[in-house]
C-alpha positions in Angstrom: -14.4 66.6 -1.2 -12.1 67.4 -4.2 -8.7 65.8 -4.3 -5.7 67.3 -5.9 -2.2 66.1 -6.6 1.0 67.8 -5.6 1.2 69.6 -8.8 -2.3 70.8 -8.8 -3.9 68.2 -11.0 -7.3 67.0 -9.9 -7.6 63.4 -9.0 -11.3 63.2 -8.3 -13.5 63.5 -5.3 -14.1 61.2 -2.4 -16.6 60.8 0.4 -17.0 57.8 2.6 -15.5 54.7 1.1 -14.5 51.3 1.7 -11.8 49.0 0.1 -13.2 46.3 -2.1 -11.5 43.1 -3.3 -12.5 41.8 -6.7 -14.0 38.3 -6.9 -13.5 36.1 -9.8 -17.1 36.8 -11.2 -16.7 40.5 -11.0 -13.5 40.3 -12.9 -15.1 39.4 -15.9 -17.2 42.8 -15.9 -14.7 45.3 -14.6 -13.7 48.3 -16.7 -10.4 48.2 -18.6 -8.7 50.5 -16.3 -9.2 48.3 -13.4 -8.0 45.3 -15.6 -4.8 47.5 -16.3 -4.0 47.7 -12.5 -4.6 43.9 -12.1 -2.6 42.9 -15.2 0.2 40.5 -14.2 2.9 39.5 -14.9 4.3 43.2 -15.1 7.5 45.0 -15.8 7.9 48.4 -14.3 10.5 51.2 -14.3 10.6 54.2 -12.3 10.7 57.6 -14.1 11.2 60.0 -11.2 10.3 60.7 -7.5 9.3 64.0 -5.9 9.3 64.6 -2.2 6.8 66.9 -0.5 6.0 69.6 -3.0 9.3 69.6 -4.7 10.1 68.8 -8.3 10.5 65.0 -9.4 14.1 63.6 -10.2 15.7 60.2 -10.7 19.0 59.2 -9.2 18.3 55.3 -9.6 17.8 52.7 -12.1 14.7 50.9 -10.7 13.0 47.9 -12.1 10.3 46.0 -10.5 9.3 42.5 -11.7 5.8 41.2 -10.6 4.7 37.7 -11.2 1.4 36.5 -12.1 0.7 35.4 -8.5 1.9 38.9 -7.3 5.4 37.9 -6.0 7.7 40.8 -6.7 11.5 41.8 -6.8 12.0 45.6 -6.6 15.8 46.7 -7.1 16.6 50.3 -7.1 20.4 50.5 -8.2 22.2 54.0 -8.0 22.9 55.4 -11.4 26.4 56.1 -10.3 28.0 53.5 -8.1 31.3 53.6 -6.2 32.7 50.2 -6.8 35.1 50.8 -3.9 32.4 50.8 -1.4 29.5 48.4 -0.6 26.4 48.8 -2.7 24.3 49.2 0.6 26.3 52.1 1.6 24.6 54.3 -1.1 21.4 55.8 0.3 20.0 55.6 -3.1 20.2 51.8 -3.2 17.1 49.7 -2.0 16.2 46.1 -2.9 13.4 44.1 -1.6 11.0 41.3 -2.4 7.7 39.9 -1.3 4.1 39.9 -2.3 1.6 42.6 -3.3 -2.1 43.2 -3.1 -4.4 45.7 -5.1 -7.7 46.9 -3.8 -10.2 49.5 -5.2 -12.0 52.3 -3.3 -15.8 51.8 -3.8 -18.8 53.6 -2.2 -21.9 55.6 -3.0 -20.2 59.0 -2.5 -16.9 58.3 -4.3 -15.9 59.5 -7.6 -12.2 58.8 -8.1 -11.8 56.7 -11.2 -8.5 55.2 -12.6 -7.1 54.7 -9.0 -6.2 51.9 -6.9 -4.6 51.2 -3.5 -1.6 49.0 -3.3 0.2 47.2 -0.5 3.6 45.6 -0.7 4.7 43.2 2.0 8.4 42.8 2.2 9.9 39.5 3.0 13.5 40.4 2.2 14.5 44.0 2.5 17.9 45.6 2.4 16.9 48.0 4.9 15.9 45.5 7.4 12.9 43.2 8.3 9.2 43.8 9.1 8.8 46.5 6.4 5.6 46.8 4.6 4.7 50.0 2.2 1.6 51.0 0.5 0.5 53.7 -1.7 -2.3 55.1 -3.7 -2.0 54.5 -7.5 -3.3 56.7 -10.3 -3.4 56.0 -14.0 -2.2 58.8 -16.0 -3.6 59.7 -19.5 -0.3 58.7 -21.0 -0.6 55.2 -19.7 2.0 55.8 -17.0 1.2 55.3 -13.1 1.6 57.7 -10.3 2.0 56.4 -6.8 1.4 58.8 -3.8 2.3 57.8 -0.3 4.6 58.6 2.5 7.8 56.9 3.5 11.3 57.8 4.7 13.3 60.1 2.7 17.0 58.7 2.4 18.4 62.1 2.0 16.7 63.7 5.0 16.1 60.7 7.2 12.4 61.9 7.9 9.1 60.3 6.9 7.8 62.6 4.0 4.9 62.6 1.4 6.3 61.3 -1.9 5.0 60.8 -5.4 6.6 58.4 -7.9 6.1 58.1 -11.6 6.2 54.5 -13.0 6.0 53.3 -16.6 6.2 50.1 -18.6 9.5 49.8 -20.8 9.3 48.7 -24.3 9.3 45.0 -24.1 12.2 43.9 -26.5 11.8 41.0 -28.9 8.9 38.6 -29.4 8.7 37.3 -25.7 6.9 40.4 -24.2 6.0 39.2 -20.7 6.5 35.4 -21.3 7.6 33.3 -19.8 7.0 34.2 -16.3 9.4 31.9 -13.9 9.7 32.3 -10.1 12.2 30.2 -8.1 12.7 30.5 -4.4 15.0 28.9 -2.0 13.3 26.0 -0.3 16.2 24.6 1.7 19.4 26.0 3.1 22.7 24.0 3.3 22.4 23.2 7.0 18.7 22.2 7.0 17.6 18.7 7.7 16.0 16.8 4.8 12.6 18.3 4.0 12.9 21.1 6.4 11.5 24.4 5.1 13.4 27.6 5.3 12.9 29.2 8.6 11.0 32.5 8.0 11.8 34.0 11.4 15.5 34.1 10.5 15.0 36.4 7.6 16.9 34.1 5.3 15.7 33.0 1.9 15.8 34.1 -1.7 13.8 34.6 -4.9 14.4 35.0 -8.5 11.9 36.4 -11.1 12.3 36.2 -15.0 9.7 37.9 -17.0 10.4 37.8 -20.8 13.9 39.5 -21.3 14.3 40.6 -17.8 15.4 38.8 -14.6 16.1 39.7 -11.2 17.3 37.8 -8.1 17.6 38.8 -4.4 19.1 36.8 -1.3 19.3 37.6 2.2 22.2 35.9 4.1 22.7 35.7 7.9 26.1 36.4 9.4 27.0 32.8 9.7 26.1 31.9 6.2 28.8 34.1 4.5 32.3 33.7 3.7 35.3 35.9 3.0 35.0 39.8 3.7 31.3 39.6 4.3 31.5 37.0 7.0 30.4 39.4 9.9 27.7 41.2 8.2 23.9 40.5 7.5 23.8 41.2 3.7 21.4 41.6 1.0 22.7 40.3 -2.4 21.1 41.3 -5.7 21.4 40.5 -9.4 19.7 41.9 -12.6 20.0 40.4 -16.1 18.7 41.6 -19.4 18.6 40.1 -22.8 18.1 41.9 -26.1 17.5 45.2 -24.3 18.7 48.7 -25.0 20.2 48.6 -21.4 22.4 45.7 -21.8 25.4 48.0 -23.0 26.2 48.7 -19.5 26.4 45.0 -18.5 28.9 42.3 -18.7 28.9 39.1 -20.4 29.6 35.9 -18.5 30.3 32.4 -19.8 27.3 30.7 -21.1 24.9 33.6 -20.5 26.9 35.4 -23.5 26.0 32.7 -25.8 22.1 33.1 -25.0 22.3 37.0 -24.9 21.8 37.5 -21.4 23.9 40.2 -19.8 24.3 41.0 -16.2 24.2 44.6 -14.7 27.5 45.8 -13.6 26.0 46.9 -10.4 25.3 43.5 -9.3 26.7 42.7 -5.6 27.4 39.0 -5.9 31.1 38.6 -6.4 32.6 35.2 -6.5 34.5 35.7 -3.2 31.2 35.7 -1.2 30.8 32.0 -1.5 27.2 32.8 -2.8 25.8 32.0 -6.3 22.4 33.0 -7.5 21.3 30.7 -10.4 19.6 33.4 -12.5 20.8 31.7 -15.7 19.3 28.5 -14.5 15.9 30.2 -14.0 16.4 32.0 -17.5 16.7 28.6 -19.2 13.8 28.3 -21.7 13.0 24.9 -20.6 12.2 25.6 -17.0 9.0 24.2 -15.7 7.0 24.2 -12.4 8.8 22.0 -9.8 12.3 22.2 -11.3 15.1 22.3 -8.5 18.8 22.9 -8.6 21.2 22.9 -5.7 23.8 25.6 -5.6 26.5 25.7 -2.9 24.2 23.4 -0.7 21.1 25.7 -1.2 18.1 24.4 -2.9 16.1 26.5 -5.3 12.8 25.4 -6.7 10.5 26.7 -9.4 7.3 27.7 -7.7 5.6 29.5 -10.5 5.8 28.9 -14.3 3.7 30.6 -16.9 4.9 30.0 -20.4 2.9 32.3 -22.9 -1.0 32.3 -21.9 -0.8 28.7 -20.4 0.6 27.8 -17.0 3.0 25.0 -16.7 
């Protein structure tokens, strides 16, 4: 059976297939296009989305950072934000983090090259707990990637077919995709010594830095917040860039300015929330695996550190 995209492009043909996970031995002999899918760490920006058979458009500034071990943070800022309203009130805003897996469809009767199936398990999500999404990915001739699947359209509220277009931004400076640093919350303020963050609460946080990009996300329960947010479950996010063409929209802050890091003006972690995300600590070029810092009673630990081609 021949398979066509929503705009009429032929994607391939498919018969009876099965998902296939690559083993280490096979990875040495796989074609380059599969290596492109598996390449990590990665930096991705969205160029547009089309719902149903409509034309693509883009109303967000979306950046996805995926670490070497497939942890990711996906933040979708609305391009036009009303600073007088909560960020989450804008239907275009979505932020989530978790882990991703990639599989390939293999079988005797399949002919669909340059494609893969990806699943993103959400551990923190601004839309609520228990969300996992997946889509079929297709490499395009220009090197971009097209994702096809179904999910809820924030404009209509209905589950619809979608088509997203992803690209890798020009990597500024000599850093490229290095270093790759991942830090996570390992202990909350009220935890007893040595007690891990309880996953069932949905609390926790993560920060990922890849090269000149850094994003952080924290989900706080109602009892953990102070000030005007004291009675709401809130997902807080930060994005920072360095030596990037997008830094003109950001704001310099203290020591970050001296190192060239600029925070995105749409970050929703104001000082009066009683929450601080140690993104600049993660972005210190001397970070290594196992490093810890305590911010407002919350312990953050570096759980993944890749410096250049060598893991630290």
